[in-house]
Every structure is written in C-alpha cells, then in structure tokens.
DRENKE-981933 format. One record per residue (C-alpha): residue number from 1; residue in three letters; x, y, z. Coordinates in steps of 0.1 Angstrom, whole numbers. Example, Ala and Ser with C-alpha at 12.3 -4.5 7.8 and 13.67 -1.06 7.14 Angstrom:
REC  num  residu   east  north     up
REC    1     ALA    123    -45     78
REC    2     SER    137    -11     71
END
This chain:
REC  num  residu   east  north     up
REC    1     UNK   3117   1509    764
REC    2     UNK   3153   1500    773
REC    3     UNK   3169   1500    808
REC    4     UNK   3205   1491    816
REC    5     UNK   3213   1487    853
REC    6     UNK   3248   1487    869
REC    7     UNK   3263   1468    840
REC    8     UNK   3299   1454    844
REC    9     UNK   3315   1438    814
REC   10     UNK   3350   1423    813
REC   11     UNK   3372   1405    787
REC   12     UNK   3392   1382    809
REC   13     UNK   3409   1402    835
REC   14     UNK   3402   1435    818
REC   15     UNK   3371   1453    829
REC   16     UNK   3356   1474    801
REC   17     UNK   3323   1486    816
REC   18     UNK   3319   1495    853
REC   19     UNK   3285   1501    868
REC   20     UNK   3269   1515    836
REC   21     UNK   3232   1525    840
REC   22     UNK   3211   1543    814
REC   23     UNK   3176   1542    800
REC   24     UNK   3159   1550    767
REC   25     UNK   3123   1560    765
REC   26     UNK   3100   1551    736
REC   27     UNK   3103   1576    708
REC   28     UNK   3136   1591    720
REC   29     UNK   3169   1595    703
REC   30     UNK   3195   1589    730
REC   31     UNK   3232   1595    722
REC   32     UNK   3261   1578    739
REC   33     UNK   3293   1597    732
REC   34     UNK   3329   1592    742
REC   35     UNK   3364   1587    729
REC   36     UNK   3377   1556    712
REC   37     UNK   3381   1528    737
REC   38     UNK   3356   1542    762
REC   39     UNK   3335   1510    760
REC   40     UNK   3307   1522    737
REC   41     UNK   3308   1492    713
REC   42     UNK   3310   1468    742
REC   43     UNK   3279   1483    757
REC   44     UNK   3260   1477    725
REC   45     UNK   3273   1441    724
REC   46     UNK   3261   1435    759
REC   47     UNK   3226   1449    751
REC   48     UNK   3223   1427    720
REC   49     UNK   3236   1395    737
REC   50     UNK   3269   1393    719
REC   51     UNK   3289   1395    752
REC   52     UNK   3277   1383    786
REC   53     UNK   3279   1409    814
REC   54     UNK   3296   1400    846
REC   55     UNK   3271   1420    866
REC   56     UNK   3240   1440    861
REC   57     UNK   3208   1437    840
REC   58     UNK   3194   1447    806
REC   59     UNK   3157   1451    802
REC   60     UNK   3137   1456    771
REC   61     UNK   3101   1467    778
REC   62     UNK   3105   1457    814
REC   63     UNK   3117   1421    807
REC   64     UNK   3153   1410    812
REC   65     UNK   3170   1399    780
REC   66     UNK   3203   1388    796
REC   67     UNK   3194   1351    790
REC   68     UNK   3179   1357    756
REC   69     UNK   3199   1349    725
REC   70     UNK   3208   1376    699
REC   71     UNK   3184   1363    673
REC   72     UNK   3155   1364    698
REC   73     UNK   3165   1399    708
REC   74     UNK   3162   1410    672
REC   75     UNK   3129   1392    669
REC   76     UNK   3117   1413    699
REC   77     UNK   3123   1445    679
REC   78     UNK   3159   1454    687
REC   79     UNK   3182   1459    656
REC   80     UNK   3219   1469    656
REC   81     UNK   3238   1487    628
REC   82     UNK   3273   1476    636
REC   83     UNK   3305   1495    636
REC   84     UNK   3322   1492    603
REC   85     UNK   3289   1485    585
REC   86     UNK   3297   1448    580
REC   87     UNK   3278   1445    548
REC   88     UNK   3283   1415    525
REC   89     UNK   3305   1428    497
REC   90     UNK   3299   1399    473
REC   91     UNK   3261   1402    475
REC   92     UNK   3239   1427    458
REC   93     UNK   3224   1457    475
REC   94     UNK   3190   1440    473
REC   95     UNK   3202   1407    488
REC   96     UNK   3220   1426    516
REC   97     UNK   3187   1442    524
REC   98     UNK   3167   1410    523
REC   99     UNK   3191   1394    548
REC  100     UNK   3179   1419    573
REC  101     UNK   3143   1405    569
REC  102     UNK   3151   1369    581
REC  103     UNK   3128   1374    611
REC  104     UNK   3100   1385    589
REC  105     UNK   3105   1356    566
REC  106     UNK   3104   1332    595
REC  107     UNK   3071   1346    604
REC  108     UNK   3057   1340    570
REC  109     UNK   3054   1376    560
REC  110     UNK   3069   1376    525
REC  111     UNK   3044   1402    513
REC  112     UNK   3054   1425    541
REC  113     UNK   3091   1420    532
REC  114     UNK   3085   1430    496
REC  115     UNK   3067   1461    508
REC  116     UNK   3095   1469    533
REC  117     UNK   3121   1465    505
REC  118     UNK   3103   1491    484
REC  119     UNK   3100   1514    513
REC  120     UNK   3137   1512    522
REC  121     UNK   3147   1517    485
REC  122     UNK   3125   1547    485
REC  123     UNK   3141   1560    517
REC  124     UNK   3175   1556    501
REC  125     UNK   3171   1564    464
REC  126     UNK   3207   1557    456
REC  127     UNK   3202   1522    468
REC  128     UNK   3172   1518    446
REC  129     UNK   3194   1529    416
REC  130     UNK   3220   1504    426
REC  131     UNK   3199   1475    439
REC  132     UNK   3217   1450    416
REC  133     UNK   3252   1463    423
REC  134     UNK   3275   1444    446
REC  135     UNK   3276   1459    481
REC  136     UNK   3314   1460    481
REC  137     UNK   3315   1484    452
REC  138     UNK   3295   1511    470
REC  139     UNK   3310   1542    485
REC  140     UNK   3314   1544    523
REC  141     UNK   3283   1565    527
REC  142     UNK   3263   1543    505
REC  143     UNK   3274   1512    525
REC  144     UNK   3263   1530    557
REC  145     UNK   3229   1536    542
REC  146     UNK   3228   1500    532
REC  147     UNK   3237   1489    567
REC  148     UNK   3209   1511    581
REC  149     UNK   3184   1499    556
REC  150     UNK   3193   1462    563
REC  151     UNK   3186   1468    600
REC  152     UNK   3153   1485    592
REC  153     UNK   3142   1455    572
REC  154     UNK   3137   1437    606
REC  155     UNK   3110   1463    615
REC  156     UNK   3127   1473    647
REC  157     UNK   3111   1494    674
REC  158     UNK   3146   1501    688
REC  159     UNK   3174   1509    664
REC  160     UNK   3209   1510    677
REC  161     UNK   3237   1525    656
REC  162     UNK   3275   1521    664
REC  163     UNK   3296   1549    650
REC  164     UNK   3276   1555    618
REC  165     UNK   3297   1586    609
REC  166     UNK   3330   1568    611
REC  167     UNK   3353   1574    581
REC  168     UNK   3327   1595    562
REC  169     UNK   3331   1630    547
REC  170     UNK   3314   1658    565
REC  171     UNK   3286   1662    540
REC  172     UNK   3279   1625    541
REC  173     UNK   3279   1625    579
REC  174     UNK   3253   1653    578
REC  175     UNK   3231   1632    554
REC  176     UNK   3234   1601    577
REC  177     UNK   3224   1621    608
REC  178     UNK   3195   1636    589
REC  179     UNK   3184   1600    579
REC  180     UNK   3186   1590    616
REC  181     UNK   3163   1620    625
REC  182     UNK   3139   1609    598
REC  183     UNK   3138   1574    612
REC  184     UNK   3131   1588    647
REC  185     UNK   3103   1610    634
REC  186     UNK   3087   1579    618
REC  187     UNK   3083   1564    652
REC  188     UNK   3114   1543    658
REC  189     UNK   3133   1547    690
REC  190     UNK   3171   1553    685
REC  191     UNK   3202   1546    706
REC  192     UNK   3231   1563    689
REC  193     UNK   3267   1556    698
REC  194     UNK   3292   1581    684
REC  195     UNK   3326   1597    688
REC  196     UNK   3312   1627    669
REC  197     UNK   3297   1642    700
REC  198     UNK   3284   1674    684
REC  199     UNK   3267   1656    655
REC  200     UNK   3251   1631    677
REC  201     UNK   3238   1655    703
REC  202     UNK   3224   1678    676
REC  203     UNK   3198   1651    667
REC  204     UNK   3194   1636    702
REC  205     UNK   3169   1643    730
REC  206     UNK   3192   1632    757
REC  207     UNK   3228   1619    760
REC  208     UNK   3253   1601    781
REC  209     UNK   3291   1605    781
REC  210     UNK   3310   1573    785
REC  211     UNK   3346   1576    797
REC  212     UNK   3369   1546    805
REC  213     UNK   3339   1524    810
REC  214     UNK   3319   1547    832
REC  215     UNK   3291   1572    827
REC  216     UNK   3306   1605    837
REC  217     UNK   3279   1630    824
REC  218     UNK   3243   1627    814
REC  219     UNK   3215   1651    806
REC  220     UNK   3195   1666    779
REC  221     UNK   3212   1672    746
REC  222     UNK   3210   1709    750
REC  223     UNK   3225   1708    785
REC  224     UNK   3254   1687    774
REC  225     UNK   3261   1709    744
REC  226     UNK   3261   1739    768
REC  227     UNK   3283   1722    794
REC  228     UNK   3318   1737    797
REC  229     UNK   3332   1704    807
REC  230     UNK   3317   1688    776
REC  231     UNK   3330   1715    754
REC  232     UNK   3365   1712    767
REC  233     UNK   3366   1675    765
REC  234     UNK   3346   1666    734
REC  235     UNK   3334   1696    714
REC  236     UNK   3365   1718    713
REC  237     UNK   3347   1751    713
REC  238     UNK   3315   1768    724
REC  239     UNK   3283   1758    706
REC  240     UNK   3256   1781    694
REC  241     UNK   3225   1764    708
REC  242     UNK   3203   1781    683
REC  243     UNK   3218   1759    656
REC  244     UNK   3221   1728    678
REC  245     UNK   3197   1706    658
REC  246     UNK   3201   1693    623
REC  247     UNK   3173   1703    599
REC  248     UNK   3156   1674    583
END
C-alpha cells in the first residue's frame, strides 16, 4: 500500500532523514520505533506532504504522491493522528470529530458522515458520553481517543499515528494500543510511530528502527523483540515472546 524509497529530508543545512526506505502492505500494522530526535515525525510529515523531501519517492498504491498536496493525500485514504493530538480545545467533542469528515462532506456524503459519527462514538463510549463537552476539558487519554476518532472520520485505508502513547499513564497506553489493534482487525492498515518500542511491537506485524535519520534494524515484530541489540538499546530487558502481543 505504502512504499518509501531512499528518502532524504533536510531542514536547511540539517539533514534529518538519510536514505530511508520502508514499505507497508495492506492490512499490516507496521511500527517505526526510535528515540526522540530520530526523525520519526519528519518521516510522517514527508509521507503526508507537510515537508518536501530533498531526494527519494513516496508511493501510495503504486502512485507517487510527492507532488500531491496534503488535502488530496487525505482524500486518497491516508489519515494522520499527529503528535500532541492537536485537537481544538474550544470546540466540542462532536465538532472535533466532524472536522475530520471534511473530505466526506465535500463528496456530498452527509448521511455517511452521520453514520460514521455514531460508529466512532460507539467505538469510544467515553466520547459519546461527552460529545457536547469542550475538547480541551478532556483528559490526555480521552483527547488521544478524540484525535484517533477524528482521523477515522475521513474513512482512511491507511491510518498513521505519531506517538499516541506520549504523556499517558500505563493503563491508558494499553487501552490506546488495544484500540489500534481493533482498528487493524477492522481492516485499516496502520503505520505506528512510537518511542514506546515494546508497546508498539506487541501489536505490530513488522517494525523498523530509526536512529539518527537512518533505518538501522528491520524485521518481524517477534524478531525485533527477540533481538539482543534491540533489547539493549530500546527494551531494557529480555522479553517473554509468549506475552508479546496485547490481548484485544
């Protein structure tokens, strides 16, 4: 579904990504893990057209999207849940969700939007209870659910998430990762960017490790969890592979 080839991205004289290549197959959950400053967010910005690569190519279903604007990339089925959630704090939960449906509204699918809204509120019952509440008054976990729900309102076939566990309590993080697994099981392809390597790899099929702008490791989630190099650098201890996946 998504192919990134030898991508270089720079901000002025500072090169952030160097020759990054990866692919995401339809139906997969693919994790990109790495420390803060590795270039993970820049990679997502390059895929979604928010920054222009210096070299390389990004293809969605075989077609290059380098010259395609961000709005048209969303219209082609690619949605991003940004780092920091970036919800509109002075708008209600319901209105935040409806903002994610602008592509569907432009296509004249108001009835589908109403059905999608009910589906998302059913997926996140706490949002249904607080649909009239201002987004800025929600807890961090609730705001993350709102950001995910807003992205799903665009009916993406590829959902990209940037650090969805950031700043959340462990129990909330587990809930968010279980939600991502549920979204995948419903047929949506997922590209998950995370510093929380263990949590991300537990729900992923495959993974890539990004370090100072380069892919330094890649493989199945199980292989990466078992890798001594991975354990030393990102996991901190050995992992019991029998409990490697989150139960949904």
